C-alpha positions in Angstrom: 0.0 0.0 0.0 2.8 2.4 0.9 4.8 1.5 -2.2 1.7 2.1 -4.4 1.3 5.5 -2.8 5.0 6.3 -3.2 4.8 5.4 -6.9 1.8 7.6 -7.4 3.5 10.5 -5.7 6.6 10.0 -7.9 4.4 10.1 -11.0 2.9 13.4 -9.9 6.4 14.8 -9.1 7.5 14.1 -12.6 4.8 16.5 -13.9 5.7 19.2 -11.4 9.4 18.8 -12.2 9.0 19.9 -15.8 8.3 23.7 -15.2 11.2 23.7 -12.6 13.5 22.3 -15.2 12.3 24.9 -17.7 13.1 27.7 -15.1 16.6 26.3 -14.9 16.4 25.4 -11.2 19.1 23.0 -10.0 18.2 19.9 -8.0 19.9 21.4 -4.9 17.9 24.6 -5.2 14.7 22.5 -5.3 15.9 20.5 -2.3 16.4 23.7 -0.3 12.7 24.5 -0.8 11.9 21.8 1.8 13.6 23.8 4.6 11.1 26.8 4.7 8.2 24.3 4.3 9.3 22.2 7.2 9.9 25.2 9.4 6.3 26.4 8.8 5.3 22.8 9.6 7.2 23.0 12.9 5.5 26.2 13.8 2.0 24.6 13.4 3.1 21.5 15.3 4.1 23.8 18.2 0.6 25.4 17.9 -0.9 22.0 18.1 -2.6 22.6 14.7 -1.7 19.2 13.3 -3.9 19.6 10.2 -2.1 22.6 8.8 1.2 21.0 9.9 0.3 17.9 8.0 -0.1 20.0 4.8 3.3 21.7 5.1 5.0 18.5 6.2 3.5 16.8 3.1 4.9 19.5 0.9 8.3 19.2 2.4 8.2 15.4 1.8 7.0 16.0 -1.7 10.0 18.3 -2.4 12.3 15.4 -1.5 10.8 13.4 -4.4 10.7 16.4 -6.7 14.4 17.2 -6.5 15.3 13.7 -7.8 12.9 14.1 -10.7 14.4 17.4 -11.6 17.9 15.9 -11.5 16.8 13.1 -13.9 15.0 15.4 -16.3 17.7 18.1 -16.7 20.5 15.5 -16.3 22.3 17.8 -13.7 24.1 15.3 -11.5 27.0 16.2 -9.2 28.8 14.5 -6.4 28.3 17.4 -4.1 24.7 17.7 -5.1 24.2 14.2 -4.0 25.9 14.9 -0.6 24.0 18.2 -0.2 20.6 16.5 -0.8 21.4 13.9 1.9 22.3 16.6 4.4 19.1 18.6 3.6 17.1 15.4 4.1 18.7 15.0 7.6 17.6 18.5 8.5 14.1 17.8 7.3 14.0 14.5 9.2 15.2 16.2 12.4 12.5 18.9 12.2 9.7 16.5 11.1 10.2 14.4 14.2 11.9 16.7 16.7 9.1 19.3 16.5 6.9 17.0 18.6 9.2 17.3 21.6 7.1 20.1 23.0 4.1 17.7 23.2 5.6 14.3 23.5 9.1 14.6 24.9 10.1 11.0 25.5 8.3 9.6 22.4 9.8 12.3 20.2 13.4 11.8 21.4 13.1 8.0 21.1 11.7 8.2 17.6 14.3 10.8 16.5 17.2 8.8 18.0 16.2 5.5 16.5 15.5 7.2 13.1 19.0 8.5 13.0 20.6 5.3 14.1 19.4 3.7 10.9 20.9 6.5 8.8 24.3 6.1 10.5 24.5 2.3 10.2 25.0 2.4 6.4 27.6 5.1 5.8 29.6 4.0 8.9 30.4 0.7 7.1 32.1 2.9 4.4 34.8 3.7 7.0 35.7 0.0 7.2 35.1 -1.4 3.7 34.8 -0.2 0.1 31.1 -0.1 -0.5 28.6 1.5 -2.8 25.1 2.9 -2.4 23.5 -0.5 -2.8 20.1 -1.2 -1.2 20.5 -2.3 2.4 17.9 -4.4 4.2 15.9 -2.6 6.8 12.2 -2.6 7.6 10.7 0.7 6.7 12.6 2.9 4.3 13.0 6.6 5.1 10.1 7.5 2.9 7.9 4.9 4.4 8.5 6.2 7.9 7.7 9.7 6.9 4.5 8.6 5.2 3.6 6.8 8.5 4.4 9.9 10.5 2.3 12.2 8.3 -0.6 9.7 8.0 -0.5 9.4 11.8 -0.7 13.1 12.1 -3.7 13.3 9.9 -5.3 10.4 11.8 -4.7 12.2 15.1 -6.8 15.1 13.9 -9.8 12.8 13.4 -9.0 10.4 16.3 -6.9 12.2 18.9 -6.9 9.2 21.2 -6.6 5.5 20.6 -6.8 2.9 23.4 -6.1 5.5 26.1 -3.0 7.0 24.4 -2.7 10.0 22.2 -2.6 8.9 18.6 0.3 11.0 17.6 2.3 9.8 20.5 1.6 6.2 19.5 2.7 7.0 16.0 6.0 8.3 17.3 6.6 5.1 19.2 5.7 3.1 16.1 8.4 5.0 14.1 10.9 4.4 16.9 10.2 0.6 16.9 10.4 0.3 13.1 13.6 2.3 13.0 15.2 0.3 15.7 14.4 -3.0 14.0 15.9 -1.6 10.8 19.0 -0.5 12.7 19.5 -4.1 13.9 19.0 -5.5 10.4 21.6 -3.1 9.0 24.2 -4.0 11.7 23.7 -7.7 10.8 24.1 -6.9 7.1 27.2 -4.7 7.7 28.7 -7.6 9.7 28.3 -9.9 6.7 29.8 -7.3 4.3 32.8 -6.7 6.6 33.4 -10.4 7.1 33.3 -11.0 3.3 35.7 -8.0 2.8 38.2 -9.5 5.3 38.3 -12.8 3.4 38.8 -11.0 0.1 41.2 -8.3 1.3 38.6 -5.6 0.8 39.2 -3.7 4.0 40.2 0.0 3.7 44.0 0.4 3.6 44.3 1.9 7.0 42.7 -1.2 8.5 44.5 -3.9 6.6 47.5 -3.8 9.0 45.1 -4.1 12.0 46.2 -0.8 13.5 43.1 1.2 12.7 40.5 -1.0 14.2 38.9 -1.1 17.6 37.8 -4.1 19.6 
């Protein structure tokens, strides 16, 4: 269901990307549009107006899909652009989840911490072995968890409470649980890749002599 929704959003983003390409906007410039959107989102979260926050949060999430479409349509790829897009995504993630700290301190911090654990597990392996941007296992991709967060926010407007707990708080716990499971899955996968690299001599040079590692 989530994958179908994501495919539909990507199709819509393709249509929106065309005028941006015509205007000559770079993918990074499009990515940056998510920052003001998510800041307005944060303001309305703090005001406990989750409906308006949902709208701006959805726009910020849509921009993340849109910048990729712009990059493909105008064929403007750059290594730094790839890096900058990832950093902007982290800012958006931080605000999307962290904004709830004023209402649900523990659930928000837990969800935020587990969310970022997943994002660290993959690139950290790149300091041990030579790896690429292959698909890693992990329940709930970033986009899926953002959809769950936004859908939960909309549900909380209609049903503020579910089984004696505030709906939005329950959604934050759900994001935390999914993220932590994905974190464990990625550690297991990293262990397999590192063990394979050790057998094939694929460790990074500074680790091959055994001086750079920690036990």
